[in-house]
C-alpha positions as CSV (number, residue, x, y, z in Angstrom):
1,M,46.0,-49.7,-23.2
2,E,45.8,-46.8,-21.0
3,L,47.0,-42.8,-22.3
4,E,50.7,-42.3,-21.3
5,V,52.9,-39.2,-21.2
6,R,54.9,-40.3,-24.6
7,H,51.0,-40.6,-25.8
8,L,50.5,-37.3,-25.5
9,K,54.2,-36.1,-26.7
10,L,53.3,-37.8,-29.8
11,L,49.9,-35.7,-30.2
12,C,51.4,-32.7,-29.4
13,A,54.5,-33.3,-32.3
14,I,52.0,-34.0,-35.0
15,A,50.1,-31.0,-34.2
16,D,53.3,-28.7,-34.1
17,T,54.8,-30.7,-37.0
18,G,51.4,-30.9,-39.2
19,S,52.8,-34.2,-40.8
20,L,53.5,-37.7,-39.4
21,H,56.8,-37.9,-40.6
22,G,57.7,-34.9,-39.3
23,A,56.5,-36.0,-35.9
24,A,58.5,-39.1,-36.1
25,R,61.6,-37.8,-37.1
26,A,61.2,-35.1,-34.4
27,L,60.8,-37.9,-31.5
28,G,63.3,-40.0,-33.0
29,T,61.1,-43.0,-34.2
30,S,59.5,-44.3,-37.9
31,Q,56.6,-43.3,-39.8
32,P,55.8,-46.7,-39.7
33,A,55.7,-46.8,-35.8
34,L,54.1,-43.8,-35.5
35,T,51.1,-44.2,-37.2
36,T,50.6,-47.4,-35.5
37,Q,50.7,-46.1,-32.2
38,L,48.5,-43.3,-33.1
39,Q,45.6,-45.6,-34.6
40,R,45.8,-47.6,-31.2
41,I,45.4,-44.0,-29.6
42,E,42.5,-42.5,-31.8
43,A,40.9,-46.4,-31.3
44,M,40.9,-46.0,-27.3
45,L,39.6,-42.5,-27.6
46,G,36.6,-43.5,-29.9
47,G,37.5,-40.9,-32.8
48,R,40.1,-39.5,-35.1
49,L,42.4,-37.2,-34.1
50,F,43.8,-36.4,-37.0
51,A,42.4,-35.7,-41.0
52,R,44.8,-37.0,-43.2
53,E,45.0,-34.4,-46.0
54,R,47.5,-34.1,-48.9
55,T,49.2,-31.3,-47.4
56,G,49.5,-33.1,-43.7
57,C,48.0,-34.0,-41.0
58,V,44.7,-31.2,-39.7
59,P,43.7,-32.0,-35.9
60,T,39.9,-32.2,-35.8
61,A,37.8,-31.0,-33.4
62,L,38.3,-34.5,-30.8
63,G,41.9,-33.8,-31.9
64,Q,42.4,-30.2,-31.1
65,G,40.1,-31.0,-28.4
66,V,42.7,-33.5,-27.1
67,V,46.0,-31.6,-27.6
68,G,44.3,-28.4,-26.0
69,R,44.2,-30.3,-22.7
70,A,47.8,-32.3,-23.1
71,R,50.1,-29.1,-23.3
72,P,49.4,-27.9,-20.0
73,L,49.9,-31.3,-18.6
74,L,53.1,-31.9,-20.4
75,A,54.4,-28.4,-19.8
76,G,53.6,-29.1,-16.0
77,L,55.3,-32.3,-16.0
78,T,58.6,-31.1,-17.9
79,A,58.4,-28.1,-15.2
80,L,58.1,-30.9,-12.6
81,V,61.3,-32.9,-13.9
82,T,63.6,-29.7,-14.7
83,E,62.9,-27.9,-10.9
84,A,63.7,-31.8,-9.2
85,R,66.9,-31.9,-11.4
86,A,68.0,-29.0,-10.4
87,T,67.5,-29.0,-6.4
88,A,68.8,-32.5,-6.6
89,A,72.1,-31.2,-8.5
90,R,72.4,-28.4,-5.8
91,G,71.3,-30.6,-2.7
92,A,73.0,-32.8,-0.3
93,D,76.5,-33.0,-1.9
94,G,76.5,-29.0,-1.9
95,D,76.3,-27.0,-4.7
96,R,76.7,-27.4,-8.2
97,L,77.2,-25.5,-11.1
98,R,76.3,-27.5,-14.5
99,I,78.5,-25.2,-17.4
100,G,77.8,-26.3,-20.9
101,S,79.7,-24.6,-23.8
102,T,80.5,-24.9,-27.3
103,A,84.6,-25.4,-28.0
104,S,85.6,-21.8,-27.6
105,R,89.6,-20.5,-25.7
106,A,87.8,-18.6,-22.9
107,I,87.0,-21.7,-21.3
108,P,89.7,-22.1,-19.1
109,G,90.1,-18.6,-17.5
110,W,86.2,-18.6,-16.9
111,L,86.1,-21.9,-14.9
112,R,89.5,-20.3,-13.3
113,R,87.4,-17.0,-11.6
114,L,84.8,-19.1,-11.3
115,R,86.5,-21.4,-8.5
116,E,88.0,-18.3,-7.2
117,R,84.8,-16.1,-6.7
118,L,82.5,-19.4,-5.9
119,P,84.7,-21.6,-4.0
120,R,82.8,-24.0,-2.6
121,T,80.7,-24.9,-5.7
122,E,81.7,-27.7,-7.4
123,T,81.5,-26.7,-11.4
124,Q,81.1,-29.8,-13.9
125,L,81.8,-28.8,-17.4
126,Q,79.8,-30.3,-20.8
127,V,81.6,-29.2,-24.2
128,A,79.8,-30.3,-26.9
129,V,79.5,-29.1,-31.0
130,S,76.0,-28.9,-31.3
131,A,74.5,-25.8,-29.4
132,T,71.3,-27.1,-30.0
133,A,72.0,-29.7,-27.6
134,L,73.3,-27.6,-24.7
135,L,70.2,-26.1,-24.9
136,R,68.3,-28.6,-24.8
137,H,70.1,-30.1,-21.9
138,V,69.6,-26.6,-20.2
139,A,65.7,-26.6,-20.5
140,A,65.7,-29.9,-19.5
141,G,67.4,-29.1,-16.2
142,D,70.5,-31.4,-17.1
143,L,72.6,-28.1,-17.5
144,D,72.3,-24.7,-15.3
145,V,74.1,-22.5,-17.9
146,A,75.4,-22.6,-21.3
147,F,77.6,-20.4,-23.9
148,V,77.0,-21.3,-27.5
149,H,77.4,-19.4,-30.8
150,E,75.1,-18.9,-33.0
151,V,76.3,-18.8,-36.4
152,E,74.5,-15.5,-38.7
153,G,71.9,-16.2,-40.9
154,C,71.4,-19.7,-38.9
155,P,68.9,-18.7,-36.2
156,L,69.4,-21.8,-33.0
157,R,66.0,-23.0,-31.5
158,V,66.1,-22.1,-28.3
159,P,63.5,-24.3,-26.4
160,P,60.9,-22.2,-24.4
161,G,61.0,-21.7,-21.4
162,L,65.1,-20.4,-21.1
163,D,66.6,-17.1,-21.1
164,V,69.8,-16.1,-23.4
165,H,71.8,-13.3,-23.2
166,V,74.0,-12.1,-25.8
167,L,77.8,-12.0,-25.0
168,V,79.4,-10.8,-27.8
169,E,76.6,-9.3,-30.7
170,R,78.9,-10.0,-33.6
171,E,82.5,-12.1,-33.8
172,P,84.2,-12.5,-37.3
173,Q,85.2,-15.9,-38.6
174,F,88.8,-16.0,-39.9
175,V,90.9,-18.4,-41.8
176,C,92.8,-20.8,-40.4
177,L,95.8,-22.3,-43.3
178,A,98.7,-23.2,-43.6
179,A,102.0,-20.8,-42.5
180,D,103.6,-21.3,-46.0
181,H,100.1,-20.5,-47.8
182,P,100.8,-17.7,-50.1
183,A,97.4,-16.2,-48.8
184,A,99.3,-15.8,-45.2
185,R,101.4,-13.6,-46.1
186,H,99.0,-10.9,-46.2
187,R,97.2,-9.3,-42.8
188,V,94.0,-10.0,-43.7
189,V,92.6,-12.5,-46.6
190,D,90.9,-12.5,-50.0
191,L,88.6,-15.2,-50.6
192,A,89.5,-15.1,-54.3
193,D,92.7,-15.7,-52.4
194,L,92.0,-19.5,-51.6
195,A,89.7,-20.4,-54.9
196,A,92.1,-23.4,-55.1
197,D,91.9,-24.2,-51.9
198,Q,90.1,-27.4,-50.2
199,W,88.0,-26.0,-47.0
200,M,86.8,-28.5,-44.5
201,I,84.3,-28.2,-41.7
202,D,82.5,-29.7,-39.4
203,P,78.9,-30.1,-40.1
204,S,78.4,-31.6,-36.7
205,V,78.3,-27.6,-35.6
206,D,75.2,-25.7,-36.0
207,G,75.0,-23.8,-38.7
208,E,78.2,-23.7,-39.4
209,W,78.2,-26.0,-42.9
210,E,75.3,-23.6,-44.4
211,G,77.3,-20.1,-42.9
212,L,80.6,-21.0,-45.1
213,R,78.6,-22.4,-47.6
214,R,76.3,-18.8,-48.0
215,V,79.9,-17.0,-47.8
216,L,81.1,-19.0,-50.6
217,D,78.3,-18.7,-53.1
218,T,77.7,-15.5,-52.7
219,A,81.6,-14.6,-53.5
220,G,81.0,-16.9,-56.7
221,L,83.3,-19.9,-54.9
222,N,82.7,-23.9,-55.7
223,P,85.5,-25.5,-54.1
224,R,86.0,-28.6,-52.7
225,V,84.4,-29.1,-49.5
226,L,85.4,-31.6,-46.8
227,H,83.9,-32.9,-43.9
228,G,85.9,-33.7,-40.6
229,D,86.4,-32.6,-37.0
230,Y,88.5,-29.9,-36.2
231,L,91.2,-31.9,-34.7
232,T,91.5,-33.3,-38.1
233,A,91.5,-29.9,-39.9
234,A,94.3,-28.3,-38.1
235,G,96.1,-31.7,-39.2
236,L,95.2,-31.4,-42.5
237,V,95.8,-27.2,-42.3
238,A,99.6,-27.6,-41.0
239,T,100.3,-29.9,-44.5
240,G,98.5,-27.6,-46.9
241,E,95.8,-30.1,-48.0
242,V,92.8,-27.7,-46.9
243,V,91.9,-24.4,-45.1
244,T,89.0,-23.8,-42.2
245,L,87.1,-21.3,-40.7
246,C,88.0,-20.3,-36.8
247,Q,87.4,-19.1,-34.2
248,P,89.1,-15.1,-34.2
249,T,90.8,-15.7,-30.4
250,S,92.5,-19.4,-32.1
251,L,96.6,-18.9,-31.4
252,P,98.7,-19.1,-34.6
253,R,101.4,-22.2,-34.9
254,P,104.7,-22.3,-36.3
255,D,103.0,-24.3,-38.9
256,L,99.3,-22.8,-38.9
257,A,98.6,-19.3,-39.9
258,I,95.0,-17.2,-38.9
259,R,94.1,-14.5,-41.0
260,P,90.8,-12.3,-41.0
261,L,89.5,-12.3,-44.2
262,R,88.2,-9.4,-45.8
263,D,84.8,-7.5,-45.2
264,D,84.0,-10.1,-42.3
265,P,81.6,-12.2,-44.7
266,L,80.6,-14.5,-42.1
267,G,80.3,-14.1,-38.2
268,V,78.3,-15.4,-35.0
269,R,76.9,-14.4,-32.2
270,L,78.0,-15.8,-28.5
271,M,75.6,-16.4,-26.2
272,V,74.6,-17.3,-22.4
273,A,71.2,-19.1,-21.9
274,V,70.1,-20.3,-18.6
275,R,66.7,-21.5,-17.3
276,G,64.4,-18.6,-17.2
277,G,64.6,-16.7,-13.1
278,A,67.2,-19.3,-12.4
279,Y,69.8,-18.4,-10.4
280,G,69.2,-14.7,-9.6
281,G,72.2,-12.4,-8.7
282,E,74.2,-15.0,-9.0
283,L,74.0,-15.5,-13.1
284,A,75.1,-11.8,-12.9
285,G,78.5,-12.8,-11.8
286,V,79.0,-15.9,-13.9
287,R,78.1,-14.0,-17.2
288,A,80.9,-11.5,-15.9
289,D,83.6,-14.1,-15.3
290,L,82.8,-15.3,-18.8
291,E,82.9,-11.9,-20.3
292,A,86.2,-11.2,-18.3
293,A,87.6,-14.3,-19.5
294,Y,86.8,-14.3,-23.1
295,W,88.2,-10.6,-23.4
296,E,91.3,-12.1,-22.0
297,A,91.5,-14.5,-24.5
298,A,91.0,-12.3,-27.2
299,A,94.0,-10.2,-25.8
300,S,96.3,-13.0,-26.2
301,A,95.6,-14.0,-29.8
302,P,97.1,-11.5,-32.1
303,A,95.3,-11.5,-35.3
304,Y,91.9,-10.8,-33.5
305,R,93.8,-8.1,-31.0
306,E,94.7,-6.2,-34.0
307,W,91.3,-6.7,-35.5
308,L,89.6,-5.3,-32.3
309,G,92.3,-2.7,-31.9
310,E,91.4,-1.2,-35.6
311,R,88.1,-0.8,-34.3
312,G,88.6,0.5,-31.0
313,W,89.0,-1.9,-28.7
314,V,89.7,-0.2,-25.0
315,G,90.3,-1.9,-21.8
316,E,88.8,-5.7,-21.7
317,R,85.8,-4.9,-24.3
318,A,85.3,-4.0,-27.8
319,R,83.4,-0.9,-29.2
320,S,80.5,-1.9,-31.3
């Protein structure tokens, strides 16, 4: 048996999480398989690398030395692979800009502006529900830039080596309800007016279920909550089966109403992430295009436009 990169990752994962269970979960394997692999590594190196204690796994002196040497090796390998992928993506076929984003009505306007400003650059888009997954793709070199949102009180895990720029410090989350719902008659909805309603949430969206649960708990509400994607939710909202959170840039429909919640109990931070030092001056243009597209979407959403106007919205931006 020879020591391989996967073995170094295993040892670092145990040191980082402090337990075999945590390391197995981080690496996507079973604890028995990880334990067997660790025993083989220890047999090869001739000594115990971790002391198994009641509170978890603690590196031995030998383990500290091995993990300390492993970390810079893994960091260097990660940097090599990341830069190689980025170079390949911008190589023989011409420039490519690989964008990742969580769902947003700003995306079409962003892509339009990018294509107008960078006509010789091929723009590729990947939309995902998980902001954490998109950040990992940027860190790994699979994406060049990601537009993500972070739910208030549920910070994202940002991989090392990423530069994160805030586009909107706090975007309020609105509620989507049936157009004939009694609360839809009001310009602003009180959570108490939704006490008898079922809610629907997509638990795969990072932090969203935790954020909603905190808001409901604070309001003293304990409604039934269904889990599902937002495409399904829209259909159920229209028939009055559920209500759901929504982005303020969402557009109303004849059968759907979009309303702010009183006192804006839940917000998200909108951010753009790139690898540290990547793209130089070009990034400023990419961010400017996204910012303009976002405020264009905001201006076209009646409820959000009114909400912003009440807070001194001028031009394409809102005063903080």
